[in-house]
TORPA-4810 file (N, C-alpha, C, O; in nm, 3 decimals):
<nodes>
NODE_1_0.620_-1.622_-0.345_0.704_-1.504_-0.298_0.616_-1.376_-0.282_0.538_-1.342_-0.371_M
NODE_2_0.631_-1.302_-0.161_0.583_-1.179_-0.160_0.584_-1.060_-0.251_0.689_-1.017_-0.298_L
NODE_3_0.492_-1.020_-0.269_0.509_-0.867_-0.370_0.499_-0.768_-0.273_0.417_-0.776_-0.182_T
NODE_4_0.590_-0.661_-0.290_0.563_-0.533_-0.217_0.560_-0.448_-0.271_0.651_-0.418_-0.349_L
NODE_5_0.427_-0.354_-0.247_0.404_-0.231_-0.362_0.421_-0.098_-0.310_0.354_-0.080_-0.208_Y
NODE_6_0.485_-0.009_-0.344_0.522_0.130_-0.296_0.577_0.197_-0.404_0.544_0.175_-0.521_G
NODE_7_0.682_0.301_-0.358_0.752_0.381_-0.407_0.908_0.355_-0.372_0.938_0.326_-0.256_I
NODE_8_0.990_0.363_-0.454_1.150_0.315_-0.411_1.193_0.451_-0.301_1.258_0.436_-0.198_P
NODE_9_1.158_0.535_-0.335_1.219_0.655_-0.211_1.175_0.673_-0.084_1.232_0.744_-0.001_N
NODE_10_1.061_0.603_-0.062_0.953_0.613_0.062_1.034_0.551_0.170_1.074_0.435_0.161_C
NODE_11_1.062_0.632_0.278_1.150_0.591_0.389_1.063_0.455_0.469_1.116_0.361_0.528_D
NODE_12_0.943_0.476_0.452_0.910_0.340_0.512_0.893_0.190_0.428_0.862_0.077_0.465_T
NODE_13_0.927_0.249_0.300_0.959_0.109_0.208_1.076_0.088_0.228_1.098_-0.033_0.232_I
NODE_14_1.177_0.160_0.247_1.316_0.114_0.272_1.322_0.039_0.387_1.399_-0.057_0.392_K
NODE_15_1.237_0.074_0.497_1.234_0.026_0.624_1.185_-0.128_0.582_1.252_-0.225_0.617_K
NODE_16_1.079_-0.138_0.514_1.024_-0.266_0.500_1.129_-0.344_0.422_1.161_-0.445_0.483_A
NODE_17_1.184_-0.329_0.320_1.291_-0.394_0.238_1.423_-0.467_0.341_1.466_-0.582_0.344_R
NODE_18_1.461_-0.345_0.418_1.533_-0.389_0.475_1.507_-0.520_0.594_1.595_-0.602_0.621_T
NODE_19_1.399_-0.521_0.644_1.339_-0.581_0.737_1.332_-0.706_0.648_1.411_-0.791_0.687_W
NODE_20_1.258_-0.744_0.535_1.271_-0.830_0.473_1.388_-0.905_0.425_1.393_-1.027_0.419_L
NODE_21_1.492_-0.815_0.388_1.601_-0.874_0.346_1.686_-0.917_0.464_1.769_-1.006_0.444_E
NODE_22_1.674_-0.858_0.598_1.738_-0.900_0.728_1.703_-1.019_0.760_1.783_-1.085_0.826_K
NODE_23_1.573_-1.078_0.722_1.480_-1.197_0.740_1.517_-1.308_0.648_1.496_-1.428_0.666_N
NODE_24_1.585_-1.240_0.529_1.597_-1.342_0.443_1.444_-1.408_0.384_1.415_-1.527_0.372_K
NODE_25_1.366_-1.294_0.355_1.243_-1.337_0.326_1.242_-1.292_0.162_1.258_-1.171_0.144_I
NODE_26_1.227_-1.365_0.057_1.221_-1.350_-0.093_1.105_-1.296_-0.104_1.007_-1.344_-0.047_A
NODE_27_1.097_-1.163_-0.196_1.016_-1.051_-0.242_1.043_-0.995_-0.372_1.153_-0.988_-0.427_Y
NODE_28_0.899_-0.945_-0.428_0.955_-0.883_-0.570_0.887_-0.753_-0.532_0.784_-0.751_-0.464_T
NODE_29_0.949_-0.643_-0.579_0.898_-0.511_-0.572_0.835_-0.465_-0.664_0.876_-0.505_-0.773_F
NODE_30_0.738_-0.387_-0.669_0.647_-0.338_-0.748_0.638_-0.170_-0.701_0.622_-0.119_-0.590_Y
NODE_31_0.651_-0.127_-0.797_0.629_0.048_-0.841_0.575_0.094_-0.890_0.593_0.125_-1.008_D
NODE_32_0.455_0.127_-0.801_0.324_0.168_-0.842_0.315_0.306_-0.880_0.201_0.353_-0.884_Y
NODE_33_0.408_0.378_-0.907_0.417_0.516_-0.918_0.488_0.493_-1.077_0.474_0.576_-1.166_R
NODE_34_0.546_0.398_-1.088_0.628_0.382_-1.224_0.546_0.307_-1.300_0.528_0.344_-1.416_K
NODE_35_0.481_0.190_-1.252_0.429_0.107_-1.345_0.250_0.106_-1.309_0.180_0.008_-1.334_D
NODE_36_0.216_0.191_-1.267_0.058_0.224_-1.241_-0.008_0.110_-1.140_0.073_0.044_-1.074_S
NODE_37_-0.110_0.089_-1.127_-0.198_0.015_-0.989_-0.344_0.023_-1.094_-0.394_0.124_-1.145_I
NODE_38_-0.382_-0.104_-1.103_-0.507_-0.126_-1.151_-0.646_-0.074_-1.044_-0.619_-0.040_-0.929_S
NODE_39_-0.765_-0.072_-1.082_-0.871_-0.044_-0.996_-0.902_-0.157_-0.899_-0.927_-0.158_-0.778_T
NODE_40_-0.890_-0.275_-1.016_-0.893_-0.435_-0.954_-0.799_-0.463_-0.837_-0.830_-0.527_-0.736_D
NODE_41_-0.667_-0.402_-0.865_-0.565_-0.426_-0.750_-0.574_-0.373_-0.603_-0.535_-0.421_-0.496_K
NODE_42_-0.661_-0.215_-0.648_-0.675_-0.132_-0.508_-0.795_-0.206_-0.432_-0.803_-0.219_-0.310_V
NODE_43_-0.902_-0.262_-0.546_-1.029_-0.300_-0.462_-1.006_-0.441_-0.418_-1.092_-0.503_-0.354_E
NODE_44_-0.910_-0.484_-0.446_-0.885_-0.628_-0.404_-0.796_-0.609_-0.234_-0.805_-0.681_-0.135_N
NODE_45_-0.743_-0.526_-0.249_-0.720_-0.465_-0.134_-0.784_-0.440_-0.036_-0.746_-0.487_0.071_W
NODE_46_-0.912_-0.350_-0.042_-1.000_-0.318_0.043_-1.057_-0.437_0.080_-1.105_-0.440_0.193_F
NODE_47_-1.063_-0.518_0.025_-1.120_-0.696_0.078_-1.057_-0.736_0.224_-1.113_-0.796_0.315_K
NODE_48_-0.900_-0.673_0.218_-0.815_-0.716_0.318_-0.830_-0.595_0.443_-0.842_-0.619_0.563_A
NODE_49_-0.827_-0.483_0.390_-0.801_-0.370_0.472_-0.907_-0.270_0.447_-0.923_-0.249_0.327_F
NODE_50_-1.006_-0.185_0.548_-1.085_-0.096_0.502_-1.044_0.044_0.402_-0.944_0.104_0.442_P
NODE_51_-1.096_0.087_0.307_-1.053_0.168_0.221_-1.015_0.306_0.323_-0.947_0.389_0.264_W
NODE_52_-1.035_0.326_0.406_-1.006_0.404_0.494_-0.872_0.410_0.564_-0.827_0.516_0.609_E
NODE_53_-0.814_0.303_0.571_-0.661_0.254_0.621_-0.613_0.281_0.502_-0.530_0.372_0.500_K
NODE_54_-0.637_0.231_0.404_-0.549_0.242_0.265_-0.536_0.328_0.211_-0.438_0.314_0.138_V
NODE_55_-0.591_0.442_0.199_-0.614_0.595_0.183_-0.540_0.633_0.292_-0.569_0.607_0.409_I
NODE_56_-0.437_0.698_0.251_-0.320_0.768_0.377_-0.363_0.899_0.391_-0.317_0.978_0.309_N
NODE_57_-0.452_0.949_0.486_-0.494_1.068_0.491_-0.375_1.197_0.549_-0.375_1.319_0.535_K
NODE_58_-0.276_1.096_0.621_-0.175_1.193_0.688_-0.067_1.219_0.581_0.014_1.310_0.602_A
NODE_59_-0.060_1.150_0.469_0.025_1.178_0.347_0.033_1.302_0.280_-0.078_1.356_0.281_S
NODE_60_0.133_1.380_0.213_0.156_1.485_0.204_0.078_1.496_0.055_0.030_1.607_0.030_T
NODE_61_0.058_1.376_-0.060_-0.042_1.397_-0.144_-0.129_1.417_-0.102_-0.161_1.530_-0.137_T
NODE_62_-0.246_1.349_0.000_-0.382_1.378_0.043_-0.386_1.506_0.099_-0.494_1.564_0.091_W
NODE_63_-0.264_1.581_0.172_-0.298_1.728_0.190_-0.290_1.809_0.094_-0.326_1.927_0.100_K
NODE_64_-0.232_1.744_-0.024_-0.208_1.887_-0.145_-0.321_1.864_-0.223_-0.344_1.945_-0.313_E
NODE_65_-0.412_1.749_-0.203_-0.548_1.753_-0.284_-0.653_1.854_-0.280_-0.679_1.897_-0.168_L
NODE_66_-0.713_1.897_-0.369_-0.809_1.987_-0.366_-0.902_1.944_-0.268_-0.926_1.825_-0.249_P
NODE_67_-0.967_2.055_-0.191_-1.072_1.992_-0.034_-1.192_1.907_-0.120_-1.232_1.797_-0.083_E
NODE_68_-1.250_1.990_-0.260_-1.352_1.928_-0.322_-1.328_1.776_-0.332_-1.412_1.697_-0.288_E
NODE_69_-1.192_1.727_-0.401_-1.176_1.592_-0.457_-1.167_1.511_-0.285_-1.219_1.401_-0.266_L
NODE_70_-1.098_1.583_-0.178_-1.090_1.499_-0.090_-1.225_1.437_-0.031_-1.241_1.319_0.002_K
NODE_71_-1.315_1.536_-0.023_-1.465_1.560_0.017_-1.553_1.425_-0.068_-1.636_1.345_-0.025_L
NODE_72_-1.485_1.447_-0.225_-1.585_1.345_-0.291_-1.529_1.176_-0.245_-1.587_1.072_-0.275_S
NODE_73_-1.402_1.186_-0.167_-1.390_1.032_-0.124_-1.486_0.970_-0.018_-1.452_0.967_0.101_V
NODE_74_-1.584_0.928_-0.052_-1.656_0.874_0.055_-1.694_0.724_0.074_-1.766_0.688_0.167_T
NODE_75_-1.634_0.627_-0.030_-1.693_0.490_-0.054_-1.592_0.431_-0.123_-1.528_0.506_-0.197_D
NODE_76_-1.540_0.243_-0.117_-1.457_0.210_-0.189_-1.445_0.269_-0.314_-1.332_0.300_-0.353_E
NODE_77_-1.556_0.294_-0.394_-1.536_0.327_-0.538_-1.477_0.444_-0.552_-1.411_0.461_-0.654_K
NODE_78_-1.486_0.543_-0.463_-1.432_0.683_-0.483_-1.296_0.662_-0.435_-1.201_0.723_-0.483_S
NODE_79_-1.285_0.569_-0.336_-1.129_0.540_-0.292_-1.059_0.501_-0.380_-0.950_0.558_-0.386_A
NODE_80_-1.074_0.439_-0.438_-1.013_0.318_-0.550_-0.967_0.419_-0.664_-0.851_0.410_-0.706_A
NODE_81_-1.056_0.517_-0.717_-1.060_0.579_-0.782_-0.973_0.683_-0.785_-0.917_0.708_-0.891_K
NODE_82_-0.941_0.775_-0.646_-0.834_0.837_-0.611_-0.715_0.774_-0.613_-0.629_0.831_-0.680_L
NODE_83_-0.682_0.669_-0.558_-0.601_0.552_-0.533_-0.526_0.533_-0.704_-0.406_0.535_-0.727_A
NODE_84_-0.623_0.518_-0.792_-0.551_0.495_-0.923_-0.478_0.643_-0.976_-0.363_0.665_-1.016_V
NODE_85_-0.558_0.702_-0.964_-0.507_0.863_-1.015_-0.396_0.911_-0.950_-0.321_0.975_-1.023_A
NODE_86_-0.353_0.898_-0.802_-0.279_0.934_-0.709_-0.249_0.843_-0.612_-0.298_0.838_-0.499_H
NODE_87_-0.140_0.749_-0.675_-0.115_0.637_-0.610_-0.050_0.676_-0.477_-0.067_0.611_-0.374_T
NODE_88_0.031_0.792_-0.487_0.093_0.831_-0.332_0.009_0.849_-0.228_0.050_0.853_-0.112_T
NODE_89_-0.093_0.858_-0.255_-0.219_0.837_-0.147_-0.223_0.740_-0.076_-0.274_0.736_0.036_V
NODE_90_-0.152_0.623_-0.151_-0.196_0.476_-0.086_-0.094_0.442_0.048_0.028_0.429_0.043_I
NODE_91_-0.166_0.432_0.150_-0.046_0.364_0.271_0.077_0.273_0.224_0.059_0.169_0.160_K
NODE_92_0.167_0.306_0.249_0.241_0.209_0.196_0.369_0.138_0.329_0.414_0.195_0.428_R
NODE_93_0.394_0.000_0.279_0.363_-0.047_0.149_0.256_-0.123_0.197_0.214_-0.125_0.313_P
NODE_94_0.208_-0.196_0.086_0.111_-0.321_0.081_0.186_-0.416_0.031_0.256_-0.401_-0.069_V
NODE_95_0.178_-0.509_0.092_0.258_-0.639_0.090_0.134_-0.775_0.066_0.051_-0.803_0.152_I
NODE_96_0.145_-0.842_-0.060_0.074_-0.969_-0.078_0.159_-1.059_-0.086_0.276_-1.041_-0.120_E
NODE_97_0.098_-1.185_-0.047_0.138_-1.316_-0.057_0.139_-1.356_-0.164_0.096_-1.282_-0.252_D
NODE_98_0.185_-1.481_-0.198_0.203_-1.574_-0.346_0.086_-1.578_-0.414_0.077_-1.583_-0.537_A
NODE_99_-0.014_-1.575_-0.330_-0.147_-1.591_-0.410_-0.230_-1.474_-0.451_-0.342_-1.490_-0.499_T
NODE_100_-0.174_-1.350_-0.432_-0.206_-1.239_-0.452_-0.307_-1.126_-0.343_-0.362_-1.017_-0.362_G
NODE_101_-0.292_-1.238_-0.201_-0.385_-1.171_-0.129_-0.272_-1.078_-0.014_-0.165_-1.109_0.037_K
NODE_102_-0.379_-0.921_-0.002_-0.325_-0.815_0.060_-0.294_-0.900_0.239_-0.394_-0.955_0.285_A
NODE_103_-0.214_-0.904_0.293_-0.144_-0.966_0.408_-0.075_-0.876_0.520_-0.059_-0.922_0.633_V
NODE_104_-0.035_-0.750_0.487_0.026_-0.633_0.546_-0.007_-0.500_0.499_-0.017_-0.502_0.376_T
NODE_105_-0.027_-0.383_0.549_-0.041_-0.257_0.488_0.069_-0.185_0.610_0.085_-0.227_0.725_L
NODE_106_0.129_-0.079_0.552_0.231_-0.018_0.645_0.305_-0.096_0.695_0.276_-0.215_0.702_G
NODE_107_0.447_-0.033_0.756_0.542_-0.098_0.818_0.548_-0.124_0.976_0.555_-0.017_1.036_F
NODE_108_0.547_-0.246_1.068_0.548_-0.277_1.176_0.617_-0.388_1.194_0.585_-0.499_1.154_S
NODE_109_0.752_-0.347_1.278_0.813_-0.479_1.289_0.714_-0.585_1.361_0.694_-0.700_1.322_E
NODE_110_0.678_-0.545_1.431_0.597_-0.690_1.521_0.486_-0.757_1.406_0.458_-0.873_1.372_K
NODE_111_0.441_-0.627_1.367_0.309_-0.738_1.247_0.386_-0.816_1.151_0.338_-0.921_1.107_I
NODE_112_0.495_-0.776_1.115_0.601_-0.837_1.016_0.639_-0.963_1.090_0.633_-1.069_1.028_Y
NODE_113_0.680_-0.963_1.222_0.741_-1.080_1.259_0.634_-1.173_1.287_0.667_-1.292_1.283_E
NODE_114_0.475_-1.139_1.323_0.392_-1.228_1.353_0.308_-1.284_1.205_0.211_-1.360_1.190_E
NODE_115_0.373_-1.228_1.131_0.311_-1.241_0.986_0.407_-1.313_0.903_0.350_-1.389_0.824_T
NODE_116_0.547_-1.314_0.894_0.625_-1.359_0.780_0.727_-1.445_0.889_0.816_-1.505_0.829_F
NODE_117_0.729_-1.455_0.988_0.823_-1.552_1.057_0.770_-1.649_1.157_0.825_-1.686_1.261_L
NODE_118_0.635_-1.689_1.102_0.544_-1.773_1.185_0.613_-1.952_1.165_0.558_-2.046_1.223_K
</nodes>
């Protein structure tokens, strides 16, 4: 079963959940704002996607961070620390397969079709 990571009130999460349900793809939802996220989990996502993609610099959270904190995010270690402290800076959703490997980042109908309907 897939695990979809995000926050419930996010429009992109809602689109992803609707797409998965419409296509009858079973998943578990993990609310990382409520249940937090571990450094190990974030670092695992960096194995699948560059940290620069996982950290959403277009997010409201990123834009509201102090400039010195933004400038301190220069590598995987500092990006993971930021993601754990400010989970809403993570691009949503991250979907993992049954083995715990991150397979998609963000929502794209085309990528979902290619990934989950093969």
